[in-house]
C-alpha positions as a printed Julia matrix, in Angstrom:
406×3 Matrix{Float64}:
  -0.27    0.03   -0.04
   3.12    2.22    1.19
   4.89    1.43   -2.1
   1.52    2.12   -4.57
   1.49    5.29   -2.53
   4.9     6.5    -3.2
   4.48    5.13   -6.87
   1.67    7.82   -7.26
   3.19   10.48   -5.48
   6.49   10.68   -7.68
   4.46    9.92  -10.91
   2.75   13.39   -9.54
   5.52   14.72   -9.15
   7.41   13.76  -12.69
   4.06   15.49  -14.27
   4.15   18.68  -12.74
   8.23   18.68  -13.47
   7.13   17.82  -16.94
   8.61   14.55  -17.56
   8.62   12.58  -20.39
   5.53   10.91  -21.59
   5.89    7.5   -21.93
   3.32    4.88  -23.08
   3.21    1.59  -22.06
   2.36   -1.62  -24.5
   1.72   -5.36  -23.26
   4.92   -7.54  -24.57
   3.92  -10.56  -26.19
   4.59  -13.67  -24.32
   7.31  -15.73  -25.35
   5.56  -18.93  -26.1
   2.69  -16.88  -28.2
   5.36  -15.31  -30.33
   7.0   -18.82  -30.54
   3.38  -20.59  -31.82
   3.01  -17.86  -34.16
   5.91  -18.15  -35.81
   6.15  -21.87  -36.12
   2.48  -21.57  -37.26
   3.97  -19.54  -40.4
   6.69  -21.76  -40.96
   3.84  -24.84  -40.95
   1.94  -22.53  -43.36
   5.08  -21.89  -45.39
   6.06  -25.23  -45.79
   2.84  -26.51  -46.72
   2.58  -23.44  -49.29
   5.23  -24.57  -51.18
   4.31  -28.38  -50.93
   1.07  -26.9   -52.83
   3.19  -24.64  -54.95
   5.04  -27.71  -55.92
   1.87  -29.84  -57.05
   0.11  -27.42  -58.66
   3.43  -26.43  -61.11
   3.3   -30.51  -61.9
  -0.28  -30.66  -62.5
  -0.92  -32.44  -59.42
  -3.53  -29.93  -58.6
  -5.56  -27.63  -60.29
  -4.24  -23.87  -59.64
  -6.61  -21.63  -59.89
  -4.13  -18.32  -59.7
  -3.7   -15.91  -62.22
  -0.97  -17.09  -65.03
   0.78  -15.42  -67.88
  -0.45  -16.37  -71.26
   2.32  -18.51  -73.33
   2.45  -15.72  -75.79
   3.31  -13.43  -73.54
   6.04  -14.86  -72.28
   8.6   -12.65  -73.75
   7.01   -9.8   -72.26
   7.92   -8.33  -68.87
   6.12  -10.86  -66.18
   2.75   -8.68  -64.96
   2.69  -11.17  -62.16
   5.35  -12.62  -60.04
   4.88  -15.98  -58.52
   6.54  -16.06  -55.29
   5.28  -12.19  -54.48
   1.97  -13.83  -54.35
   2.94  -16.8   -52.61
   1.1   -15.22  -49.2
  -1.97  -14.44  -50.9
  -2.49  -17.68  -52.72
  -1.09  -19.85  -49.53
  -1.78  -18.11  -46.32
  -4.34  -15.25  -46.78
  -6.57  -16.86  -49.29
  -7.52  -19.49  -46.16
  -8.74  -16.24  -44.08
 -10.21  -13.89  -46.75
 -13.41  -14.51  -45.65
 -12.6   -12.42  -42.56
 -12.16   -9.44  -44.91
 -13.46   -7.41  -47.84
 -16.91   -9.04  -47.32
 -19.23   -7.14  -49.28
 -21.21   -4.66  -47.08
 -25.05   -3.88  -48.16
 -25.84   -0.86  -45.54
 -24.18    2.43  -44.04
 -21.05    1.83  -43.06
 -21.83    3.37  -39.28
 -21.49    1.95  -35.72
 -22.67   -1.12  -37.05
 -23.13   -2.33  -40.58
 -25.05   -5.52  -42.7
 -23.21   -7.99  -44.14
 -23.87  -10.31  -46.9
 -23.23  -13.51  -45.7
 -20.82  -15.68  -48.19
 -19.88  -19.54  -48.29
 -17.01  -21.22  -50.27
 -17.09  -24.5   -51.66
 -13.27  -24.45  -52.84
 -11.57  -23.59  -49.69
 -11.63  -19.7   -50.38
 -10.74  -19.57  -54.15
 -14.49  -18.34  -54.75
 -17.32  -17.2   -52.77
 -21.27  -17.39  -53.25
 -24.09  -15.65  -51.19
 -26.47  -17.66  -49.4
 -29.34  -14.77  -49.45
 -28.66  -14.43  -45.78
 -28.01  -10.8   -44.13
 -26.56   -9.84  -40.8
 -26.12   -7.2   -38.55
 -22.64   -6.81  -37.26
 -20.53   -4.28  -35.01
 -18.47   -2.05  -37.16
 -14.47   -1.98  -36.03
 -12.93   -1.98  -38.92
 -13.75    1.82  -40.62
 -13.63    4.99  -40.16
 -16.54    7.44  -39.19
 -15.39    7.31  -35.48
 -18.35    9.65  -34.32
 -20.85    8.04  -36.54
 -21.55   11.28  -38.38
 -21.45    9.53  -41.94
 -25.01    7.93  -41.92
 -28.06    7.74  -44.41
 -30.29    9.13  -41.85
 -30.69   12.1   -39.39
 -29.25   15.99  -39.46
 -26.03   15.47  -41.06
 -27.9    13.44  -43.64
 -30.77   15.95  -44.57
 -28.37   18.5   -44.59
 -26.23   17.14  -47.05
 -28.87   16.71  -49.6
 -30.14   19.98  -49.44
 -26.86   21.38  -49.98
 -25.83   18.92  -53.09
 -29.13   20.15  -54.37
 -27.82   23.8   -54.11
 -23.82   23.06  -55.22
 -24.12   20.32  -56.94
 -21.68   17.29  -56.79
 -18.67   18.35  -58.79
 -16.69   21.43  -59.9
 -15.09   19.85  -62.98
 -11.97   21.97  -62.49
  -9.02   22.34  -60.27
  -9.46   24.9   -57.12
  -6.9    27.12  -59.03
  -8.61   27.77  -61.74
 -12.62   27.28  -61.84
 -13.27   24.98  -58.99
 -13.0    27.37  -55.33
 -16.5    27.53  -54.4
 -18.15   29.66  -51.46
 -18.55   26.26  -49.37
 -15.0    25.55  -50.15
 -13.83   28.95  -48.18
 -16.34   28.55  -45.74
 -14.6    25.32  -44.53
 -11.52   26.68  -44.7
 -12.56   29.2   -42.38
 -14.2    26.83  -40.38
 -11.32   24.4   -40.56
  -8.97   27.29  -39.01
 -11.05   28.44  -35.94
 -11.54   24.98  -35.0
  -7.87   24.17  -34.72
  -7.08   27.64  -33.59
  -4.44   28.81  -36.7
  -4.69   31.75  -38.7
  -5.58   29.92  -42.56
  -6.52   26.69  -43.46
  -6.64   25.2   -47.29
  -9.04   21.79  -47.77
  -7.76   19.2   -50.61
  -9.77   16.17  -52.25
  -7.35   13.63  -50.85
  -5.67   12.97  -47.51
  -3.19   10.83  -48.79
  -2.37   13.77  -51.72
  -2.72   16.46  -48.6
   0.73   14.93  -47.3
   2.41   13.87  -50.32
   1.92   16.91  -53.08
   2.22   19.52  -50.12
   5.21   18.57  -48.0
   7.5    19.16  -51.33
   6.09   22.85  -50.82
   7.57   23.23  -47.68
  11.44   21.97  -47.72
  13.41   21.41  -50.77
  16.99   21.02  -51.45
  19.6    21.68  -48.39
  16.63   21.21  -45.56
  16.58   18.38  -43.06
  13.34   16.23  -42.86
  13.44   14.25  -39.63
  10.42   11.55  -39.69
   8.98    8.86  -37.36
   9.81    5.69  -38.33
   6.1     4.58  -38.29
   4.99    7.59  -40.25
   2.38    7.0   -43.01
   3.93    6.01  -46.07
   1.91    9.39  -47.65
   4.4    11.17  -44.96
   7.33    8.79  -46.49
   6.6     9.54  -50.38
   5.86   13.5   -49.62
   8.91   13.58  -47.67
  11.11   11.35  -50.76
   9.54   14.18  -53.04
  10.78   17.18  -51.31
  14.77   16.47  -51.97
  15.54   17.16  -48.71
  17.7    15.21  -46.7
  16.09   12.48  -44.52
  16.68   11.1   -41.5
  14.61    8.43  -39.53
  14.5     7.99  -35.58
  13.2     5.4   -33.5
   9.76    5.39  -32.77
   8.48    8.34  -29.95
  12.6     7.96  -28.96
  12.85   11.62  -28.13
  16.44   10.63  -26.77
  17.23    9.41  -30.39
  15.56   12.63  -32.21
  17.62   14.53  -29.68
  20.95   12.77  -30.77
  19.62   13.45  -34.64
  18.92   17.32  -34.41
  22.34   17.73  -32.12
  24.37   15.97  -34.63
  22.8    17.26  -37.76
  23.08   20.95  -36.63
  26.51   20.13  -35.54
  27.7    18.86  -38.83
  25.73   20.78  -41.39
  24.81   19.58  -44.53
  26.87   16.66  -46.53
  30.39   17.74  -47.97
  29.61   21.28  -47.51
  28.91   21.51  -44.51
  26.71   24.23  -44.04
  23.79   25.24  -41.83
  20.33   23.67  -42.87
  18.3    25.75  -44.57
  15.27   24.45  -42.37
  14.68   21.59  -40.36
  11.28   19.61  -40.32
  10.37   17.09  -37.33
   7.42   14.95  -39.03
   5.29   12.86  -36.9
   1.7    11.64  -36.2
  -0.68   12.58  -33.69
  -2.05    8.88  -33.18
  -0.3     6.46  -35.14
  -3.08    3.86  -36.61
  -1.38    0.47  -37.1
  -0.08    0.43  -33.53
  -2.5     2.88  -31.69
   0.19    4.85  -30.04
   0.08    8.79  -29.2
   2.77   10.75  -30.04
   4.83   12.28  -27.28
   4.01   15.72  -28.23
   5.12   17.81  -25.04
   8.85   16.59  -25.54
   8.69   16.78  -30.09
   7.51   20.63  -29.02
  10.55   21.21  -26.14
  13.13   19.78  -28.54
  11.7    21.71  -31.4
  12.37   25.17  -29.23
  15.37   24.08  -28.26
  17.1    23.48  -31.73
  15.17   26.11  -33.66
  13.42   23.54  -35.87
   9.73   23.39  -37.54
   7.47   20.72  -36.45
   4.49   18.75  -39.08
   1.96   17.15  -37.34
  -0.42   14.73  -39.06
  -3.7    14.18  -36.86
  -5.8    12.43  -39.52
  -6.27   10.14  -36.93
  -6.74   12.02  -33.87
  -8.58   15.23  -35.03
 -11.97   15.18  -33.71
 -11.41   11.72  -31.5
  -8.93   13.6   -28.87
  -9.16   16.35  -26.28
 -12.22   17.63  -24.33
 -13.77   19.26  -27.68
 -12.21   17.05  -29.89
  -9.56   19.15  -31.56
  -6.84   16.26  -31.6
  -3.72   15.7   -30.11
  -2.72   19.26  -29.05
  -5.46   19.9   -26.77
  -5.56   15.94  -25.63
  -1.74   17.1   -24.09
  -3.07   20.8   -23.35
  -0.29   22.25  -25.87
  -0.23   25.39  -27.14
  -1.38   25.25  -31.14
   1.04   27.82  -31.82
   3.83   25.71  -31.07
   2.99   23.27  -33.89
   4.17   25.24  -37.43
   1.92   22.85  -39.88
  -1.01   20.93  -38.45
  -2.67   18.34  -41.44
  -6.2    16.31  -40.6
  -8.42   14.63  -42.67
 -12.45   14.98  -42.96
 -12.35   11.0   -43.75
 -11.65    9.62  -39.91
 -14.29   11.69  -37.22
 -16.09   13.73  -39.26
 -17.6    11.46  -42.26
 -16.56   13.2   -45.25
 -13.72   13.02  -47.91
 -10.16   14.98  -48.22
  -8.08   16.42  -45.82
  -6.74   20.04  -44.96
  -3.5    21.99  -43.3
  -3.67   24.81  -40.93
  -0.96   26.89  -40.41
  -0.16   30.69  -40.45
  -1.55   32.78  -43.29
   1.99   33.06  -45.21
   2.7    29.26  -45.2
  -1.18   28.24  -46.44
  -0.69   31.2   -49.32
   2.82   29.41  -50.35
   0.74   25.98  -50.24
  -2.04   28.04  -52.31
   0.74   29.21  -54.65
   2.59   26.22  -55.55
   0.27   23.2   -54.28
  -0.01   20.5   -57.23
  -3.23   19.47  -55.81
  -4.36   22.86  -55.98
  -3.62   22.98  -59.75
  -3.96   19.42  -60.73
  -6.78   17.84  -59.17
 -10.23   18.49  -59.61
 -11.86   20.22  -56.57
 -13.78   17.88  -54.25
 -17.46   18.55  -53.31
 -16.57   19.42  -49.38
 -20.31   19.76  -48.36
 -20.65   16.72  -46.44
 -16.98   17.86  -44.48
 -18.63   21.04  -43.65
 -21.51   19.67  -42.27
 -19.76   16.77  -40.31
 -17.31   19.46  -39.26
 -20.23   21.52  -37.79
 -22.13   18.81  -36.46
 -19.28   17.83  -34.66
 -18.47   20.83  -32.38
 -22.25   20.54  -31.03
 -22.84   16.88  -31.06
 -19.51   15.02  -29.94
 -20.98   14.08  -26.77
 -23.87   12.32  -28.2
 -21.9    10.33  -30.78
 -19.51    9.32  -27.85
 -22.62    8.23  -25.87
 -23.75    5.93  -28.83
 -20.54    4.43  -29.3
 -20.53    3.57  -25.48
 -23.79    2.26  -25.67
 -22.82   -0.15  -28.54
 -19.96   -0.98  -26.47
 -21.53   -1.93  -23.42
 -24.38   -3.69  -25.29
 -21.55   -5.65  -26.91
 -20.25   -6.45  -23.51
 -23.63   -7.83  -22.68
 -23.59  -10.6   -25.3
 -19.91  -11.47  -24.99
């Protein structure tokens, strides 16, 4: 009892002193890991045996093959690359890619299927069942086919249409785009914002506008593929630090500033730290207070991807910055998407007006991509500001009902 009290007191003292944020994850039990790898080994050996039988016509092969008359062309199918799909994934693929015949809200209706050839093909049974949705976006349940969001979206589509048939830089910017950007800027707490038709492209096409040759980009090793692609397109020097390892990040910052650019050793034009708010594959949170401290200490900039945290974290849904109680002005570029919490599509970047003006002038998404109809995004964002507690209450009720059934 005394030991627990001391631990709590020590934890409270560390929080008051601004101690480093840490997350604890349950380690994988040794024998669970051993049996998992053993299972993969058995499946791999069995798959090699099945492939041998298929190649020698002892077993019928139902996989895609090159046509004999196309043998002289570069191959479309690489046999070994499809090994996992043929022999492992096929056995369990009925758990995924299942046809949905309802709105993917907090629950959805799936078409029941059966396979008579061990997962190669599926046929519908004619039966439909309702399941709890734990595998898609729409975190707060705004993408429904009925209710105030759906009704307002229908009315807005009647007024604005569903497409603008032009990029934003030409004839694709409407009043609703400007209203959405103003709404995002106010919600985030930044001077200005810009919206884009695709979340992936928000990162990949706009990061090259922010940094280039002579700059240093420091990226978390678990950053999303869109951030990785955007970083590669910048032409900047890229260094990767271990996931949420602030000591490693500081070591890279210190060494990079001391050594400067490769060969010339000139000072870096700009140093940009790229992190995510919530890492979707791991479910971990960025150590934002420590990232901000290092940013200020070494004169760097921070690019924060809040695709999975905006709308879902913080007392009012303003993301990981609000969750940690940090100052939004300490984050230079704040990126997020409308697909996860707001039931829409596309993404945004919020920052100081001078940064947004530069993105508007040079972004490929602004000049090359057709403007997306942002009606659902605007309505989802506005609705979340007033009805987020209701959405959380619905989610808790569904979770409680599921727990009772279990």
